[in-house]
C-alpha positions as CSV (number, residue, x, y, z in Angstrom):
1,X,1.0,27.9,-17.2
2,X,4.0,25.8,-18.5
3,X,3.8,24.5,-22.0
4,X,4.3,20.9,-20.9
5,X,1.2,21.0,-18.7
6,X,-2.0,19.6,-20.2
7,X,-5.3,20.3,-18.3
8,X,-8.8,19.2,-18.8
9,X,-11.8,21.1,-17.4
10,X,-14.9,19.7,-15.8
11,X,-18.1,19.6,-17.8
12,X,-16.2,19.6,-21.1
13,X,-19.0,17.8,-22.9
14,X,-17.3,14.8,-24.5
15,X,-20.7,13.3,-25.5
16,X,-19.3,9.9,-24.6
17,X,-21.3,7.2,-22.8
18,X,-19.4,5.1,-20.3
19,X,-20.6,1.8,-18.7
20,X,-19.1,0.6,-15.5
21,X,-19.4,-2.9,-14.2
22,X,-17.9,-5.2,-11.6
23,X,-17.5,-8.8,-12.4
24,X,-16.3,-12.0,-10.8
25,X,-15.5,-12.2,-7.1
26,X,-16.0,-9.1,-5.0
27,X,-13.0,-7.2,-3.5
28,X,-12.9,-4.4,-1.0
29,X,-12.3,-1.1,-2.8
30,X,-14.4,-1.9,-5.8
31,X,-17.0,0.6,-4.7
32,X,-14.4,3.3,-4.4
33,X,-13.4,2.5,-8.0
34,X,-17.0,2.7,-9.2
35,X,-17.4,6.1,-7.4
36,X,-14.2,7.4,-9.1
37,X,-15.3,6.3,-12.6
38,X,-18.8,7.9,-12.1
39,X,-17.6,11.2,-10.8
40,X,-14.6,11.5,-13.1
41,X,-16.9,10.6,-16.0
42,X,-19.4,13.3,-15.0
43,X,-16.5,15.7,-14.5
44,X,-15.5,15.3,-18.2
45,X,-19.1,15.6,-19.4
46,X,-19.8,11.9,-20.2
47,X,-22.9,10.0,-19.4
48,X,-22.1,7.1,-17.0
49,X,-24.3,4.0,-16.7
50,X,-24.2,1.3,-14.0
51,X,-24.3,-2.2,-15.4
52,X,-25.8,-4.2,-12.5
53,X,-24.8,-7.6,-11.2
54,X,-22.0,-7.3,-13.3
55,X,-20.2,-7.3,-3.6
56,X,-20.4,-4.0,-4.8
57,X,-23.0,-1.3,-4.7
58,X,-23.9,-2.3,-8.3
59,X,-23.6,-6.0,-7.7
60,X,-21.0,-8.4,-8.9
61,X,-21.6,-11.8,-10.5
62,X,-19.9,-14.6,-12.5
63,X,-22.2,-14.5,-15.6
64,X,-22.5,-17.9,-17.4
65,X,-24.6,-16.3,-20.2
66,X,-21.7,-14.0,-21.1
67,X,-19.6,-17.0,-21.9
68,X,-21.9,-17.9,-24.7
69,X,-22.1,-16.2,-28.1
70,X,-25.8,-15.5,-27.6
71,X,-25.1,-13.9,-24.3
72,X,-22.6,-11.5,-25.7
73,X,-25.0,-10.7,-28.6
74,X,-27.6,-9.6,-26.1
75,X,-25.0,-7.6,-24.2
76,X,-24.0,-5.8,-27.5
77,X,-27.7,-4.9,-28.1
78,X,-28.1,-3.6,-24.6
79,X,-25.1,-1.3,-25.0
80,X,-26.0,0.0,-28.5
81,X,-29.6,0.8,-27.3
82,X,-28.1,3.1,-24.7
83,X,-25.3,4.5,-26.8
84,X,-22.5,2.9,-24.7
85,X,-19.2,2.2,-26.5
86,X,-16.9,2.7,-23.6
87,X,-16.7,0.0,-20.9
88,X,-14.8,0.1,-17.6
89,X,-14.6,-3.4,-16.3
90,X,-13.5,-4.1,-12.7
91,X,-12.7,-7.7,-12.1
92,X,-10.1,-10.5,-12.2
93,X,-8.3,-12.0,-15.2
94,X,-11.4,-14.1,-16.2
95,X,-13.6,-11.1,-16.4
96,X,-11.1,-9.0,-18.2
97,X,-10.3,-11.7,-20.7
98,X,-14.1,-12.1,-21.4
99,X,-14.3,-8.3,-21.8
100,X,-11.5,-8.3,-24.4
101,X,-13.1,-11.2,-26.3
102,X,-16.3,-9.1,-26.4
103,X,-14.4,-6.2,-27.8
104,X,-12.8,-8.4,-30.5
105,X,-16.2,-9.8,-31.5
106,X,-17.9,-6.4,-31.4
107,X,-18.0,-5.6,-35.2
108,X,-19.3,-9.1,-35.9
109,X,-21.9,-8.9,-33.2
110,X,-23.1,-5.6,-34.7
111,X,-23.4,-7.2,-38.1
112,X,-25.6,-9.9,-36.7
113,X,-27.8,-7.4,-35.0
114,X,-28.2,-5.4,-38.3
115,X,-29.0,-8.6,-40.2
116,X,-31.7,-9.6,-37.6
117,X,-33.2,-6.1,-37.8
118,X,-32.6,-5.3,-34.1
119,X,-30.4,-2.3,-34.9
120,X,-30.1,-0.1,-37.9
121,X,-27.1,0.2,-40.2
122,X,-26.7,3.8,-39.0
123,X,-26.6,2.7,-35.4
124,X,-23.9,0.1,-36.3
125,X,-21.8,2.8,-37.9
126,X,-22.2,5.2,-35.0
127,X,-21.2,2.5,-32.4
128,X,-18.6,0.8,-34.6
129,X,-15.8,0.7,-32.0
130,X,-16.0,-0.6,-28.4
131,X,-13.3,0.6,-26.0
132,X,-12.5,-1.3,-22.9
133,X,-10.3,-0.3,-19.9
134,X,-9.9,-2.8,-17.1
135,X,-9.1,-2.4,-13.4
136,X,-8.1,-5.5,-11.5
137,X,-10.2,-6.2,-8.5
138,X,-8.9,-9.3,-6.8
139,X,-7.8,-10.0,-3.2
140,X,-5.3,-12.6,-4.4
141,X,-3.1,-10.1,-6.2
142,X,-2.7,-12.7,-8.9
143,X,-2.7,-10.5,-12.0
144,X,0.7,-9.9,-13.6
145,X,1.6,-6.3,-14.6
146,X,0.5,-4.5,-11.4
147,X,2.2,-4.4,-8.0
148,X,-1.2,-4.4,-6.2
149,X,-4.7,-5.3,-7.2
150,X,-7.8,-3.6,-5.6
151,X,-8.8,-5.5,-2.5
152,X,-5.4,-7.1,-1.6
153,X,-4.4,-4.7,1.1
154,X,-7.8,-4.9,2.8
155,X,-7.6,-8.7,2.7
156,X,-4.3,-8.5,4.4
157,X,-5.9,-6.3,7.1
158,X,-8.5,-9.1,7.8
159,X,-5.8,-11.8,7.9
160,X,-3.5,-9.8,10.3
161,X,-6.4,-8.9,12.6
162,X,-7.1,-12.6,12.9
163,X,-3.4,-13.5,13.4
164,X,-3.0,-10.8,16.1
165,X,-6.1,-12.1,17.9
166,X,-4.9,-15.7,17.7
167,X,-1.4,-14.8,18.9
168,X,-2.8,-13.6,22.3
169,X,-4.7,-16.8,22.9
170,X,-1.9,-19.0,21.5
171,X,0.6,-17.5,23.9
172,X,-1.7,-18.2,26.8
173,X,-1.9,-21.9,26.0
174,X,1.4,-22.6,24.1
175,X,-0.4,-23.6,20.9
176,X,0.5,-24.1,17.3
177,X,-1.9,-22.5,14.8
178,X,-2.2,-23.5,11.2
179,X,-4.0,-20.7,9.2
180,X,-5.4,-21.2,5.7
181,X,-5.7,-18.0,3.6
182,X,-7.1,-17.5,0.2
183,X,-5.0,-18.0,-2.9
184,X,-5.8,-21.0,-5.1
185,X,-3.2,-20.1,-7.7
186,X,-1.3,-17.3,-6.0
187,X,0.5,-17.3,-2.7
188,X,0.8,-13.5,-2.3
189,X,-1.6,-13.3,0.7
190,X,0.1,-16.2,2.5
191,X,3.6,-14.8,1.8
192,X,3.0,-11.2,2.8
193,X,0.9,-12.1,5.9
194,X,3.7,-14.5,7.0
195,X,6.2,-11.7,6.6
196,X,3.9,-9.3,8.5
197,X,3.4,-11.5,11.5
198,X,6.8,-13.3,11.5
199,X,5.2,-16.7,10.9
200,X,7.4,-19.8,11.5
201,X,6.5,-21.4,8.2
202,X,4.7,-20.5,5.0
203,X,3.5,-22.7,2.1
204,X,2.6,-21.2,-1.3
205,X,1.9,-22.7,-4.7
206,X,4.6,-20.8,-6.6
207,X,7.5,-22.2,-4.5
208,X,6.6,-25.7,-3.0
209,X,8.9,-26.9,-0.2
210,X,11.8,-29.2,-1.1
211,X,11.6,-32.9,-0.3
212,X,12.0,-33.5,3.4
213,X,10.2,-30.3,4.3
214,X,8.2,-32.1,6.9
215,X,11.2,-32.8,9.1
216,X,12.7,-29.3,8.5
217,X,9.4,-27.6,9.5
218,X,9.1,-29.7,12.7
219,X,12.7,-29.0,13.6
220,X,12.1,-25.3,13.2
221,X,9.0,-25.4,15.4
222,X,10.8,-27.4,18.0
223,X,13.8,-25.0,18.0
224,X,11.5,-22.0,18.4
225,X,9.6,-23.6,21.3
226,X,13.0,-24.4,22.9
227,X,13.9,-20.7,22.6
228,X,10.9,-20.0,24.8
229,X,8.6,-19.0,22.0
230,X,5.2,-19.9,23.3
231,X,3.4,-20.1,20.0
232,X,3.9,-21.2,16.5
233,X,2.2,-19.8,13.4
234,X,2.1,-21.7,10.1
235,X,0.4,-20.0,7.2
236,X,-0.9,-22.0,4.2
237,X,-2.2,-20.7,0.9
238,X,-5.3,-22.7,-0.1
239,X,-3.5,-23.7,-3.3
240,X,-0.3,-24.9,-1.6
241,X,1.3,-27.9,-3.2
242,X,4.4,-30.0,-2.9
243,X,7.1,-30.7,-5.5
244,X,4.8,-33.3,-7.1
245,X,2.0,-30.8,-7.4
246,X,0.0,-32.6,-4.7
247,X,-2.1,-30.4,-2.3
248,X,-0.7,-29.6,1.1
249,X,-3.7,-29.1,3.4
250,X,-4.1,-27.6,6.8
251,X,-5.3,-31.0,8.2
252,X,-2.2,-32.7,6.8
253,X,0.0,-30.1,8.6
254,X,-1.9,-30.4,11.8
255,X,-1.6,-34.2,11.8
256,X,2.1,-33.9,11.1
257,X,2.8,-31.5,14.0
258,X,0.7,-33.5,16.4
259,X,2.3,-36.8,15.4
260,X,5.9,-35.7,15.3
261,X,6.0,-33.1,18.1
262,X,2.9,-33.6,20.2
263,X,2.1,-29.9,20.2
264,X,-1.4,-28.7,20.8
265,X,-2.3,-27.6,17.3
266,X,-5.4,-25.9,15.9
267,X,-6.6,-25.1,12.4
268,X,-8.2,-21.8,11.3
269,X,-9.6,-21.4,7.8
270,X,-10.3,-17.7,7.2
271,X,-12.4,-18.2,4.1
272,X,-14.6,-15.3,3.0
273,X,-13.7,-13.2,6.1
274,X,-10.9,-12.0,3.9
275,X,-13.3,-10.5,1.4
276,X,-15.4,-8.7,4.0
277,X,-15.2,-5.5,6.0
278,X,-14.5,-2.0,4.9
279,X,-11.6,-1.3,2.5
280,X,-8.3,-0.1,3.9
281,X,-7.1,3.4,3.2
282,X,-4.6,2.0,0.6
283,X,-7.3,0.3,-1.3
284,X,-9.6,3.3,-1.4
285,X,-6.8,5.5,-2.7
286,X,-5.6,2.9,-5.2
287,X,-9.2,2.4,-6.5
288,X,-9.8,6.1,-6.7
289,X,-6.6,6.7,-8.7
290,X,-7.3,3.8,-11.0
291,X,-10.9,4.8,-11.6
292,X,-9.8,8.3,-12.7
293,X,-7.0,6.9,-14.9
294,X,-9.5,4.5,-16.5
295,X,-11.8,7.3,-17.5
296,X,-8.9,9.3,-19.0
297,X,-7.8,6.2,-20.9
298,X,-11.3,5.8,-22.4
299,X,-11.4,9.5,-23.3
300,X,-8.1,9.1,-25.2
301,X,-9.0,5.8,-26.9
302,X,-9.2,5.6,-30.7
303,X,-10.6,2.8,-32.9
304,X,-7.2,1.2,-33.0
305,X,-6.4,1.4,-29.3
306,X,-6.1,-2.1,-27.7
307,X,-8.0,-2.9,-24.5
308,X,-5.8,-1.8,-21.6
309,X,-5.6,-2.4,-17.9
310,X,-4.8,0.3,-15.4
311,X,-1.9,-0.9,-13.2
312,X,0.2,0.3,-10.3
313,X,3.9,0.3,-10.9
314,X,5.8,1.6,-7.8
315,X,3.9,4.8,-7.1
316,X,2.8,5.5,-10.6
317,X,-0.4,4.6,-12.5
318,X,0.4,3.0,-15.9
319,X,-1.6,1.5,-18.7
320,X,-0.7,-1.9,-20.1
321,X,-2.2,-3.9,-23.0
322,X,-4.8,-6.1,-21.3
323,X,-3.9,-9.3,-23.2
324,X,-0.2,-9.0,-22.5
325,X,-1.0,-9.1,-18.8
326,X,-3.5,-11.9,-19.1
327,X,-1.0,-14.0,-21.1
328,X,1.8,-13.5,-18.5
329,X,-0.7,-14.4,-15.7
330,X,-1.5,-17.6,-17.6
331,X,2.3,-18.2,-18.0
332,X,2.6,-18.3,-14.2
333,X,0.1,-21.2,-14.0
334,X,1.7,-23.0,-16.9
335,X,5.1,-22.7,-15.2
336,X,3.7,-24.2,-12.0
337,X,2.0,-27.0,-13.9
338,X,5.3,-27.8,-15.5
339,X,7.1,-27.6,-12.1
340,X,9.2,-24.6,-13.3
341,X,8.7,-23.0,-9.9
342,X,11.6,-20.5,-10.1
343,X,10.1,-19.2,-13.4
344,X,6.7,-18.9,-11.7
345,X,8.2,-16.7,-9.0
346,X,10.0,-14.6,-11.5
347,X,6.9,-14.1,-13.6
348,X,5.0,-12.9,-10.6
349,X,7.2,-9.8,-10.6
350,X,9.9,-8.1,-8.6
351,X,7.5,-7.3,-5.7
352,X,6.7,-10.9,-5.2
353,X,10.3,-12.0,-5.5
354,X,11.4,-9.3,-2.9
355,X,8.7,-10.6,-0.5
356,X,9.8,-14.2,-0.8
357,X,13.6,-13.4,-0.5
358,X,13.0,-11.2,2.5
359,X,10.9,-13.9,4.2
360,X,13.6,-16.5,3.6
361,X,16.3,-14.1,4.9
362,X,14.4,-13.4,8.2
363,X,12.6,-16.6,9.1
364,X,15.4,-19.2,8.9
365,X,18.2,-18.7,11.4
366,X,21.5,-20.2,10.3
367,X,23.6,-22.0,12.9
368,X,26.7,-20.0,14.0
369,X,29.1,-22.2,12.0
370,X,27.3,-21.3,8.8
371,X,27.4,-17.5,9.4
372,X,30.1,-15.4,7.8
373,X,32.3,-13.5,10.3
374,X,32.6,-9.9,9.4
375,X,34.2,-8.5,12.6
376,X,32.0,-5.4,12.1
377,X,29.7,-3.9,14.8
378,X,26.5,-2.1,13.6
379,X,24.3,0.0,15.9
380,X,20.6,0.5,15.4
381,X,18.5,3.3,17.0
382,X,15.2,5.0,16.8
383,X,15.1,8.8,16.6
384,X,12.1,11.2,16.7
385,X,8.4,10.5,17.4
386,X,7.2,6.8,17.5
387,X,5.8,5.4,14.3
388,X,4.0,2.1,13.9
389,X,6.3,-0.3,12.0
390,X,9.5,0.9,13.7
391,X,9.8,-2.4,15.6
392,X,9.4,-4.4,12.4
393,X,12.3,-2.4,10.9
394,X,14.5,-3.0,13.9
395,X,13.8,-6.7,13.9
396,X,14.6,-6.9,10.2
397,X,17.8,-4.9,10.5
398,X,19.0,-7.0,13.5
399,X,18.3,-10.3,11.8
400,X,19.7,-9.4,8.4
401,X,22.8,-7.9,10.2
402,X,23.4,-11.2,12.1
403,X,22.9,-13.2,8.9
404,X,25.6,-11.0,7.3
405,X,27.9,-11.9,10.1
406,X,27.9,-8.6,12.0
407,X,27.5,-8.0,15.7
408,X,24.4,-6.0,16.2
409,X,24.0,-3.3,19.0
410,X,20.7,-1.7,20.1
411,X,20.8,1.9,21.3
412,X,18.0,2.9,23.7
413,X,16.3,6.3,23.6
414,X,17.9,7.7,20.4
415,X,20.8,10.0,20.4
416,X,20.1,10.9,24.1
417,X,20.6,7.3,25.1
418,X,23.6,7.0,22.7
419,X,25.6,9.7,24.6
420,X,24.7,8.1,27.9
421,X,26.0,4.7,26.8
422,X,22.7,2.9,26.7
423,X,24.1,0.5,24.2
424,X,23.9,-3.3,24.3
425,X,24.3,-6.2,22.0
426,X,21.1,-7.5,20.6
427,X,20.6,-11.1,19.4
428,X,18.3,-13.0,17.0
429,X,15.9,-14.1,19.6
430,X,15.7,-10.7,21.3
431,X,13.6,-9.3,18.5
432,X,11.1,-12.2,18.2
433,X,7.5,-11.1,18.0
434,X,8.4,-7.4,17.4
435,X,6.8,-7.2,13.9
436,X,3.3,-6.5,15.2
437,X,4.2,-4.3,18.1
438,X,3.3,-0.6,17.9
439,X,5.4,2.3,19.2
440,X,9.2,1.9,19.7
441,X,10.4,-0.9,21.9
442,X,14.0,0.5,21.8
443,X,12.6,3.9,23.0
444,X,12.9,7.0,20.9
445,X,13.7,10.7,21.6
446,X,13.7,13.9,19.6
447,X,17.1,14.9,20.9
448,X,19.6,15.9,18.2
449,X,23.2,14.9,18.5
450,X,25.0,18.2,17.9
451,X,25.2,19.1,21.7
452,X,26.4,15.6,22.5
453,X,28.8,15.0,19.6
454,X,31.9,14.4,21.7
455,X,30.1,11.9,24.0
456,X,28.5,10.0,21.1
457,X,31.9,9.8,19.4
458,X,33.3,8.4,22.6
459,X,30.6,5.7,22.7
460,X,31.3,4.9,19.1
461,X,34.9,4.4,20.0
462,X,34.2,2.4,23.2
463,X,31.9,0.0,21.4
464,X,33.9,0.0,18.2
465,X,30.7,0.9,16.1
466,X,31.5,0.5,12.4
467,X,28.1,1.6,11.0
468,X,24.9,3.2,12.0
469,X,21.3,2.5,11.0
470,X,18.9,5.2,12.2
471,X,15.2,4.6,12.0
472,X,13.1,7.7,12.5
473,X,11.6,11.0,11.2
474,X,12.9,14.5,10.5
475,X,15.0,14.5,13.7
476,X,16.8,11.4,12.4
477,X,17.3,13.2,9.0
478,X,18.8,16.2,10.8
479,X,20.8,14.1,13.2
480,X,22.6,12.2,10.5
481,X,23.4,15.5,8.8
482,X,25.0,16.7,12.1
483,X,27.0,13.5,12.4
484,X,28.2,13.9,8.8
485,X,29.2,17.5,9.5
486,X,31.2,16.3,12.5
487,X,33.4,13.9,10.4
488,X,36.2,16.4,10.1
489,X,36.4,16.5,13.9
490,X,35.7,12.9,14.8
491,X,37.0,10.0,12.6
492,X,34.4,7.8,14.4
493,X,31.7,9.2,12.2
494,X,33.5,8.3,9.0
495,X,31.5,5.1,8.7
496,X,28.5,4.1,6.6
497,X,25.4,5.7,8.0
498,X,21.9,5.2,6.6
499,X,18.5,6.4,7.6
500,X,15.2,4.5,7.3
501,X,12.3,7.0,7.2
502,X,9.7,6.3,9.9
503,X,7.2,9.1,10.7
504,X,3.5,9.5,10.4
505,X,4.1,12.9,8.8
506,X,5.7,11.4,5.7
507,X,7.9,14.5,5.3
508,X,11.3,13.0,4.7
509,X,13.1,14.4,1.5
510,X,14.2,11.7,-0.9
511,X,11.5,9.2,0.1
512,X,7.9,8.9,-1.3
513,X,6.7,7.0,1.8
514,X,7.7,6.7,5.5
515,X,7.0,3.8,7.9
516,X,4.0,4.6,10.0
517,X,2.2,6.9,7.5
518,X,-0.1,4.0,6.3
519,X,-1.1,3.1,9.9
520,X,-1.9,6.8,10.6
521,X,-4.0,7.0,7.4
522,X,-6.0,4.0,8.4
523,X,-6.6,5.5,11.9
524,X,-7.8,8.7,10.2
525,X,-10.0,6.8,7.8
526,X,-11.5,4.6,10.4
527,X,-12.3,7.6,12.6
528,X,-13.9,9.5,9.7
529,X,-16.0,6.4,8.8
530,X,-17.4,6.4,12.3
531,X,-17.9,10.1,12.4
532,X,-19.9,10.0,9.1
533,X,-21.9,7.1,10.4
534,X,-22.8,9.1,13.5
535,X,-24.1,11.8,11.3
536,X,-26.3,9.5,9.3
537,X,-29.1,9.7,11.9
538,X,-28.8,13.4,12.7
539,X,-28.3,14.7,9.2
540,X,-27.2,18.2,8.2
541,X,-23.9,18.0,10.1
542,X,-20.4,19.0,9.1
543,X,-17.3,17.6,10.9
544,X,-14.0,19.5,11.1
545,X,-11.2,17.0,11.7
546,X,-7.6,18.1,12.6
547,X,-4.8,15.7,11.6
548,X,-1.1,15.6,12.5
549,X,1.7,16.1,10.1
550,X,3.5,19.3,11.2
551,X,3.6,21.5,8.1
552,X,3.3,18.5,5.8
553,X,-0.2,18.0,4.4
554,X,0.1,14.4,3.4
555,X,-2.2,12.9,6.1
556,X,-4.8,15.6,5.6
557,X,-4.8,15.3,1.8
558,X,-4.6,11.5,1.3
559,X,-6.8,10.9,4.4
560,X,-9.4,13.2,2.7
561,X,-9.2,11.3,-0.5
562,X,-9.6,7.9,1.3
563,X,-12.5,9.2,3.5
564,X,-14.3,11.0,0.7
565,X,-14.0,14.4,2.5
566,X,-15.3,17.6,1.0
567,X,-12.2,19.7,1.6
568,X,-8.7,19.4,3.1
569,X,-6.7,22.5,4.3
570,X,-2.9,22.2,4.1
571,X,0.1,24.5,4.4
572,X,1.5,23.6,0.9
573,X,-1.7,25.0,-0.8
574,X,-2.4,28.4,0.7
575,X,-6.0,29.4,1.3
576,X,-7.9,32.5,2.4
577,X,-11.3,33.5,3.6
578,X,-12.8,33.3,0.1
579,X,-11.8,29.6,-0.1
580,X,-13.4,29.0,3.2
581,X,-16.6,30.7,2.1
582,X,-16.6,28.7,-1.1
583,X,-16.4,25.5,0.9
584,X,-19.3,26.6,3.1
585,X,-21.4,27.3,0.0
586,X,-20.4,23.9,-1.5
587,X,-21.6,22.2,1.7
588,X,-24.8,24.3,1.8
589,X,-25.6,22.9,-1.7
590,X,-24.7,19.4,-0.6
591,X,-27.2,19.6,2.2
592,X,-30.0,19.8,-0.4
593,X,-29.0,16.4,-1.7
594,X,-29.6,13.0,-0.2
595,X,-26.1,13.0,1.5
596,X,-26.7,15.5,4.2
597,X,-23.3,15.4,5.9
598,X,-19.9,17.0,5.4
599,X,-16.4,16.2,6.3
600,X,-13.5,18.7,6.3
601,X,-9.9,17.8,7.2
602,X,-7.3,20.3,8.4
603,X,-3.6,19.8,8.8
604,X,-2.5,21.0,12.2
605,X,-0.1,23.6,10.9
606,X,-1.8,24.6,7.7
607,X,-2.3,28.2,8.9
608,X,-1.3,30.3,11.8
609,X,-4.6,32.2,11.9
610,X,-7.1,29.9,10.3
611,X,-7.1,27.5,13.3
612,X,-9.3,24.5,13.8
613,X,-11.4,26.6,16.3
614,X,-11.6,29.5,13.8
615,X,-12.8,27.2,10.9
616,X,-15.3,25.5,13.3
617,X,-16.7,28.9,14.4
618,X,-16.9,30.2,10.8
619,X,-18.6,27.1,9.5
620,X,-21.0,27.2,12.5
621,X,-21.9,30.8,11.9
622,X,-22.3,30.6,8.2
623,X,-24.1,27.3,8.3
624,X,-26.8,28.4,10.7
625,X,-30.2,27.1,9.7
626,X,-28.6,24.8,7.1
627,X,-26.2,22.6,9.0
628,X,-24.5,22.4,12.4
629,X,-20.8,21.7,13.1
630,X,-18.7,19.4,15.3
631,X,-14.9,19.3,15.6
632,X,-12.5,16.6,16.4
633,X,-8.7,16.8,17.0
634,X,-7.3,13.3,16.4
635,X,-4.0,13.9,18.1
636,X,-1.7,11.1,19.0
637,X,-4.1,8.3,18.2
638,X,-2.6,8.6,14.7
639,X,0.8,7.4,16.1
640,X,-0.5,4.6,18.2
641,X,-1.9,1.1,17.7
642,X,-0.6,-2.0,16.0
643,X,1.1,-1.3,12.6
644,X,-0.9,-2.0,9.4
645,X,0.2,-4.9,7.2
646,X,1.7,-2.4,4.8
647,X,3.8,-0.7,7.5
648,X,5.0,-4.1,8.9
649,X,6.1,-5.2,5.4
650,X,7.4,-1.9,4.3
651,X,9.5,-1.5,7.5
652,X,10.7,-5.1,7.2
653,X,11.8,-4.8,3.6
654,X,13.3,-1.3,3.6
655,X,15.3,-2.1,6.8
656,X,16.6,-5.3,5.2
657,X,17.7,-3.3,2.1
658,X,19.4,-0.7,4.3
659,X,21.3,-3.3,6.2
660,X,22.4,-5.0,3.0
661,X,23.6,-1.6,1.8
662,X,25.6,-1.1,5.0
663,X,27.2,-4.6,4.5
664,X,28.1,-3.7,0.9
665,X,29.7,-0.4,2.0
666,X,31.6,-2.0,4.9
667,X,33.1,-4.6,2.5
668,X,33.9,-2.0,-0.2
669,X,35.5,0.7,1.9
670,X,35.7,1.0,5.6
671,X,36.3,4.5,6.8
672,X,37.0,5.8,3.3
673,X,33.5,6.6,1.9
674,X,33.2,10.1,3.2
675,X,33.1,11.9,-0.1
676,X,30.5,9.6,-1.7
677,X,28.2,9.9,1.4
678,X,28.6,13.7,1.4
679,X,27.4,14.0,-2.1
680,X,24.1,12.2,-1.2
681,X,23.4,14.5,1.7
682,X,24.3,17.6,-0.3
683,X,21.7,16.6,-2.9
684,X,19.1,16.1,-0.2
685,X,19.8,19.5,1.4
686,X,18.9,21.2,-1.9
687,X,15.5,19.4,-1.8
688,X,14.6,20.4,1.8
689,X,12.6,23.2,3.3
690,X,14.3,23.1,6.7
691,X,12.2,25.9,8.2
692,X,9.0,23.9,7.7
693,X,10.6,20.4,7.8
694,X,9.2,19.3,4.5
695,X,10.6,18.4,1.0
696,X,10.4,21.2,-1.5
697,X,8.5,19.0,-4.0
698,X,6.0,16.3,-2.9
699,X,4.5,13.8,-5.2
700,X,1.1,13.5,-3.4
701,X,0.2,17.1,-4.2
702,X,-0.9,15.8,-7.6
703,X,-3.7,14.0,-5.8
704,X,-5.3,17.2,-4.5
705,X,-7.2,18.0,-7.8
706,X,-8.4,14.4,-7.8
707,X,-9.7,14.8,-4.3
708,X,-11.6,17.9,-5.3
709,X,-13.1,16.3,-8.5
710,X,-14.4,13.3,-6.4
711,X,-15.9,15.8,-4.0
712,X,-17.7,17.4,-7.0
713,X,-15.9,20.7,-7.1
714,X,-15.3,22.6,-10.3
715,X,-11.6,22.6,-10.9
716,X,-9.0,21.7,-13.6
717,X,-7.1,18.5,-13.7
718,X,-3.5,18.1,-15.0
719,X,-3.3,15.1,-17.2
720,X,0.3,15.6,-18.4
721,X,1.4,12.9,-15.9
722,X,-1.4,10.5,-16.7
723,X,-0.5,6.9,-17.5
724,X,0.8,6.1,-21.0
725,X,0.3,2.8,-22.7
726,X,3.4,0.7,-22.2
727,X,4.4,-2.9,-22.8
728,X,4.8,-5.2,-19.8
729,X,8.2,-6.5,-20.8
730,X,9.6,-3.0,-21.3
731,X,8.1,-2.0,-17.9
732,X,9.7,-4.9,-16.2
733,X,13.0,-4.0,-17.8
734,X,12.9,-0.6,-16.0
735,X,13.1,-2.5,-12.8
736,X,10.5,-0.3,-11.1
737,X,8.3,-2.0,-8.5
738,X,6.9,-1.5,-5.0
739,X,9.3,-2.6,-2.3
């Protein structure tokens, strides 16, 4: 075991008591956070208490009593009587601010309780320090210091479900829909949902429209209708304002559109629909990771440790001082009140800024006379299996390319279509409405270019292609390597070439996430939810679920974490018959509890011999008299369906960045960048297991012990990579954020 590794064992007997509560408005994913806190707390030997009424399984409330000194005094007494000096608070900035005030007053409250005789001096000494760790549960994503708050992704799912449904009826009747989404002080939901559905116009509180916006919006709607777009979507945050801080309401917009354009216009106010439903896979995983990190933070807390909040920064869990985040959140509102709107956007963070800039780039088409003229031709193609979100990436690449002044070409059916000359110019309007479409509208094939190099080079020459953007999976990765290797033979390939990873398997070296993986995870999670529900009546049943992924166990592992599975078998973590037997014994014990069902996920290529049928038969035989088994091979349903909000936005933003990179390289050095490009590919080659088509190192493998802990297995957990307390300004300076 390396010296730099630090492990904790389960049942280590800390003797600590942890209280967990949810406060303020409910948010999908809070229950997953509560579950993680409880099970991780038990794992480390702590006693865990629910604090009720604190929409969650333990109830959430906005407590007026806690805002008074007397209320906090009673709360202190309740905690001391139960030996609780560690609090995990799941809520918004108001709840977390109140919790921090409670911590600051703690010693004074204990003194009062001693003086009144309600607790002893000894009890006051034993419970002298109160430790607080926060997790932000808010669908608005309005808390500074974290890229995402628990519940935001699920709320986006509800919004996009409604938008997708509306789009079908609006197209039938040529209507304009004005949608109001939540966000009194934060426009994140409105902005990201507008990006995810390609809305015509969006109004948010952080960046009010400039004077004269009414005429500009009506002109935009009119132009889109003239381009044969049969529907218009306008998304409004409930807190949308103009430059004078006056509210912009949905009724105001409807009246404006009807009066100026005469369009049939309807208003839809989503309201609390956005808070409802089951949490998305993203929110379940986020909440689980944050819950575990919160317990670790409480374990490591000392009397001088400030209250902290567990945050998501890129793909890492970090701990930030609670009040630094609260103060920056309050600074956003202050900036808006003072009409410093650019400062408000900046304070929201890089993720928010990226969303806003990308929306502006893609939604407003410049007239031809305003466009730069680059004289460069850029081709876009899909390669490999289809992945939800590919079309959003193509749309983004095409529109950004046109904005940069390039002529954009679409290649049908991947490299196979390339060699056949299936290449045509693609315009701005050709990709309208592509964001929410599943599959690959360009067509995609697994064919690699090596056998067709000469013909592809000829087509590059015929169409004068100056750069390539390839959107796809491992075949796209291999394909670009083959084109790069052919540069010595064909000068046509000495051009900027970039790959945007798009595959449900999430197996591309050099990238933590691929377009399509989130949609596949949600398909797996939804199916597992339904399967578990079907077992609620029959009891004593174990389901074996086979997921896709080739040799990459991402879908099986992360799907198991999101679905609360009992085990996940993957290629990257070898297992044998003893492991299978151990899992059977675990499930046998589980059947003695109130939860009499089991769920086991198996990656399709995890083992040549321990097939899904083998595991099903083994479990069936060993479980006789205790539980019965069912199996389900999910197959290609994981590749299908409409893309999730995450994949729509991820595809949109990463393709926009890829096209901007191409533009930069075309301007810097045309046909001279071979050496620099080769270095990048050579580095990636060293990181790749080409036989099994996976990266040699994969970040998500660190989640496997977490999955086992939450399934109540005895295991060890590596805490050497756990979050460390950082300052928000220093974290921002690192320029790390989710795309």
